[in-house]
Every structure is written in C-alpha cells, then in structure tokens.
VOGU-3710 file (C-alpha; in Angstrom, 3 decimals, decimal comma):
1> mknfpfffft> 121,795/101,958/94,965  124,034/104,972/95,459  126,248/105,308/98,521  123,381/105,589/101,024  119,826/104,314/101,472  117,493/107,097/100,337  117,186/109,363/97,276  114,893/111,921/95,705  114,758/114,017/92,557  115,400/117,751/92,569
11> ltfslisfsv> 115,169/120,327/89,803  118,469/122,199/89,389  119,780/125,026/87,208  117,164/124,624/84,467  113,668/123,328/83,913  114,994/120,215/82,201  118,024/119,436/84,334  117,371/116,833/87,018  119,887/115,422/89,457  119,618/112,424/91,742
21> fthkdgppsg> 120,624/113,327/95,275  121,907/111,064/97,980  120,368/111,727/101,382  123,522/110,931/103,312  122,051/111,873/106,647  118,540/110,491/106,312  115,569/110,431/103,939  113,180/113,323/103,282  110,150/113,638/105,553  106,799/112,094/104,705
31> vagepplaet> 107,964/108,694/103,426  107,113/106,500/106,430  103,875/105,271/104,845  101,804/107,548/107,073  98,439/109,172/106,211  97,088/110,802/104,225  99,257/109,824/101,214  101,004/106,685/102,546  104,125/107,603/100,559  107,420/105,712/100,771
41> cavqgchggs> 110,747/105,667/98,937  109,482/102,850/96,695  108,947/105,279/93,818  110,512/105,699/90,397  113,862/107,476/90,632  114,167/106,889/94,363  114,176/103,182/95,188  111,928/101,824/92,448  111,846/98,484/90,751  110,105/96,238/93,260
51> alnsgggtat> 106,782/96,134/95,076  106,467/97,037/98,727  107,193/94,216/101,179  108,264/91,896/98,360  111,885/91,283/99,358  111,325/88,319/101,631  112,871/90,063/104,637  111,471/90,658/108,093  110,665/94,124/109,438  109,056/94,687/112,826
61> iackdslnti> 107,876/97,363/115,262  107,731/96,654/118,984  106,582/98,876/121,838  107,656/97,998/125,393  106,964/99,504/128,786  109,417/100,125/131,627  109,226/96,419/132,585  110,314/95,421/129,065  106,842/94,006/128,370  105,377/94,329/124,878
71> itnyqpnhty> 102,257/96,512/125,005  99,416/97,346/122,625  97,758/100,013/124,809  99,365/103,190/126,076  98,834/104,835/129,455  98,653/108,637/129,280  101,869/110,432/130,250  103,888/107,176/130,352  107,125/106,675/128,404  107,670/103,639/126,183
81> titlsinegt> 110,584/102,186/124,214  109,995/101,695/120,488  112,248/99,237/118,651  112,397/99,036/114,864  114,234/96,156/113,222  114,793/94,715/109,760  116,666/91,707/108,442  116,918/90,702/104,791  119,347/87,860/104,296  122,948/88,905/103,846
91> ktrygfeaii> 122,312/92,631/103,387  124,176/94,911/105,760  122,975/98,428/104,894  119,549/99,649/105,971  117,640/102,859/106,531  114,337/103,843/108,102  111,845/106,583/108,797  109,045/106,477/111,368  106,312/108,678/112,778  103,587/108,310/115,437
101> mrgtasnats> 100,192/109,775/114,527  96,530/109,920/115,440  93,884/109,924/112,727  93,864/108,194/109,372  92,923/110,906/106,897  94,037/114,402/105,899  93,597/115,632/109,489  96,120/113,108/110,890  98,591/114,700/113,299  101,596/113,687/115,380
111> igtiiitqpn> 100,767/112,389/118,849  102,909/112,252/121,971  106,612/113,098/122,031  109,429/111,181/120,335  112,623/111,183/122,422  115,980/110,396/120,833  117,981/107,688/122,640  120,561/107,042/119,881  121,781/110,553/118,983  124,614/109,283/116,790
121> etqllggski> 122,402/106,991/114,722  118,995/108,714/114,655  117,531/112,207/114,376  114,256/114,097/114,388  112,893/115,972/111,394  110,500/118,698/112,502  107,619/120,644/111,078  103,906/120,137/111,580  104,618/116,400/111,897  107,647/114,950/113,695
131> nilhklagid> 109,533/112,101/111,992  112,428/110,075/113,351  114,938/108,724/110,838  118,444/107,323/110,484  121,651/109,313/110,294  124,755/108,489/108,292  126,250/106,643/111,271  123,129/104,513/111,634  122,932/102,630/108,324  125,626/99,930/108,384
141> fpggiatwtf> 125,008/96,698/110,292  127,751/94,121/109,616  125,757/91,450/111,462  122,946/91,729/108,922  120,200/92,770/111,356  119,410/96,478/111,702  117,880/97,760/114,944  117,046/101,288/116,023  115,391/102,359/119,270  113,816/105,520/120,617
151> nwkapqanlg> 111,458/106,523/123,407  107,926/107,790/123,031  106,118/109,723/125,756  102,382/109,256/125,422  100,092/112,299/125,522  98,814/113,490/128,913  95,349/112,093/128,173  93,803/109,351/126,064  93,542/110,979/122,647  92,531/107,800/120,845
161> iatiyaafna> 94,649/105,433/118,792  98,322/106,261/118,308  99,706/104,476/115,249  103,417/103,976/114,672  104,184/104,043/110,938  107,621/102,940/109,729  109,266/102,424/106,350  112,497/100,461/105,974  115,016/100,277/103,135  117,166/97,180/102,587
171> anldqknsgd> 119,987/98,281/100,285  121,840/96,008/97,870  124,970/98,200/97,542  125,140/97,929/93,745  125,615/101,717/93,406  122,273/102,040/91,607  118,907/103,399/92,699  117,067/100,197/91,809  116,964/96,748/93,311  116,635/97,919/96,891
181> eiyirslala> 113,654/96,647/98,880  111,228/98,875/100,752  109,120/97,560/103,623  106,331/99,292/105,534  104,890/98,362/108,893  102,428/99,924/111,335  101,513/99,301/114,957  98,327/100,740/116,476  98,303/101,533/120,206  94,918/102,155/121,817
191> gsgplvgies> 94,788/104,697/124,627  93,738/103,688/128,136  91,177/105,604/130,163  88,369/107,906/129,037  88,727/109,478/125,625  89,355/113,208/125,707  87,697/115,404/123,097  86,509/112,410/121,063  82,985/111,127/120,832  82,964/107,349/120,981
201> nlkakianpy> 80,250/106,434/118,502  81,867/103,768/116,328  79,652/101,029/117,774  76,713/102,694/116,060  78,568/102,470/112,762  79,558/98,822/112,658  78,087/95,384/113,179  80,098/92,394/114,368  82,099/90,957/111,453  80,752/87,746/109,999
211> pnptksditf> 80,945/84,800/109,530  82,798/83,898/112,701  84,427/81,368/112,578  85,313/81,707/108,900  87,318/79,757/106,340  88,082/82,301/103,620  86,361/85,690/104,032  85,404/88,062/106,839  82,788/90,781/106,150  82,406/94,129/107,934
221> vlnsatsiii> 79,255/96,267/107,832  80,396/99,895/107,951  78,862/103,340/107,868  81,835/105,631/107,280  85,327/105,762/105,794  87,240/103,254/107,865  90,591/101,540/108,309  90,609/97,835/109,157  93,792/96,369/110,626  93,981/92,622/111,268
231> ynlnnevvkn> 96,603/91,248/113,671  97,657/87,740/114,567  98,187/86,842/118,228  101,846/87,893/117,955  100,603/91,450/117,322  101,842/91,305/113,713  99,779/93,105/111,060  98,530/90,620/108,464  96,005/92,902/106,708  95,711/96,679/106,613
241> itttseleki> 93,110/98,322/104,374  91,209/101,575/104,095  87,692/101,491/102,699  84,702/103,714/102,013  82,457/100,745/101,281  79,419/100,021/103,446  80,031/96,295/103,087  83,687/95,285/103,082  84,565/91,622/102,438  88,192/90,747/103,158
251> nidhlprgiy> 89,739/87,569/101,823  91,837/85,789/104,461  92,148/82,454/102,695  95,950/82,753/102,728  96,166/83,153/106,508  96,985/80,175/108,739  94,282/78,775/110,977  93,975/80,499/114,324  92,623/83,469/116,258  92,925/86,988/114,832
261> iarvisgndf> 92,150/90,473/116,097  90,459/93,036/113,838  90,814/96,685/114,837  88,304/98,875/113,004  89,273/102,558/113,057  87,114/105,525/112,105  88,876/108,839/112,629  90,246/108,638/116,168  87,701/106,094/117,359  87,979/102,322/117,141
271> etykfmkq> 86,463/98,971/118,032  88,284/95,649/118,393  86,877/92,275/117,337  88,198/88,754/117,696  87,506/86,082/115,078  88,657/82,586/114,186  90,105/81,405/110,877  89,314/77,690/110,401
//
C-alpha cells in the first residue's frame, strides 16, 4: 500500500494520464458497503487483490446505550455510542468508513444524526448521505487493535430499521496498493414504538422459514425484493443476502449448531424469526 489506507483513481491533465492518489485524511464517500451499490475500496487500483473478508481478521460493530449495554433496538430521540474495531494479526495501520441508513435500495437515506466524539481521529463527510471516516491521526495503532467511537442520536420517531454499514482496511505497509485486506460489516437496529409513515405489511409477504429445526438449509417464502440478515446469539452477522426470488433457500451447513435470528427486511419494514441449526 502507499503511505495511507485508501486510494482512488483520478483523471489528470489528459484523457490517458491517470494518477493514483493517497487519501491522507480519509477515503472517498460511498465505500462503506452501503446500498444501493455496496461499494468498498476492494477494487482494482484502490485496494485490490483479495476478496472481501478474506484476511482472517476480526472486524466488529457494537451499539451501546447510556448504561453501556449492547442494544439491537433504538429508542427514538435517544443517543447511543457506536464502536468500530478491527484486528488482523500484527498489522498496525487501519482505516474505516461508516454510515447509518434506512432502506436497502436506491431510495436508502441517512437516518438519525452522527455526532463526532474523536475530532482528532474521525470526521464527517457530508452531502445527501452522511459518512463518518478516519483522519490522518486516526490510522496508526501500535497495539495492533484499531478502535474508533462516535455517538448516534436516533430519529425523533421510529422510522424503521437503521442499519450501520462499515468498511475497514487492514494495511500491510508494503508501499503498494495491493495486499491490503478489506472487511465489511453491518448491524441492523430495529426502531421501538409505532412506525411513523411506514405501512407494516411484511407479514403478508412472508411465511415462517422452514424447516425449523434444520441441518443444512433454511427456506424463505417471499413476495418482494428482500434482504435477509442472519445473526448468531452474539449479534454477529453470519449471512447477509439480497434476493428477488419468491423462494429463497439459504445454505447454513457451515454454521455451528445453535440458535440463530433471521431478520427479513423489505424496504423499511421487517420481521424477525428464530430458528435452530442442528
């Protein structure tokens, strides 16, 4: 990699002259793996050369309330602490970008308000969607574990699911733009209280997944374009797919035995199902 975690191509001086830039003070917007394009810096000429989430490291998103309790549902108008962390062996240079959105398609928008709590290490990048990302002073972690925190104030009403999308870069410091590892994670927070401006009709669009219990596959009967996110009981995402199929069979043979939670999202509406892997 170059001197810092993120890069992009730009056209300069002529139609055939390209230069690789170093984003010293943070990556460009739109590379947190968010909808509708789910783009990241794991692209040719940026940080290419390896598949997403293939580096063997650990990247996590946690949301805690004022009592320091991990939560998966937000209360309107409450403020929460979001912690992003990544650890990949002996690496000491990392970067990130994150965004909090409602919706899963082209109409996805930012939700709530991101509040900076580490002004020296993190910054906001504005526009129609608000991203939070590292600064130059927030990329080196001699201890090998990178952690960034910020606050998020939930909207004043339950506007449906708020999903935190984050992309992480684990840099190898070889002064090249290849060999770095990109990770993506997401955390969906369901709103509490009555939905505002959203018709809750997903139940009419989905049957309970089957078979339950299951040994290798879980099948969903759907009636619209849908995202299916499967969590373990530690609130870690183990499967995350988007489908337009009316009958979606998901292979979970690789998952350990235990209880899992499936969150089925259609637009800003959702249903949650529990199933057992035998």
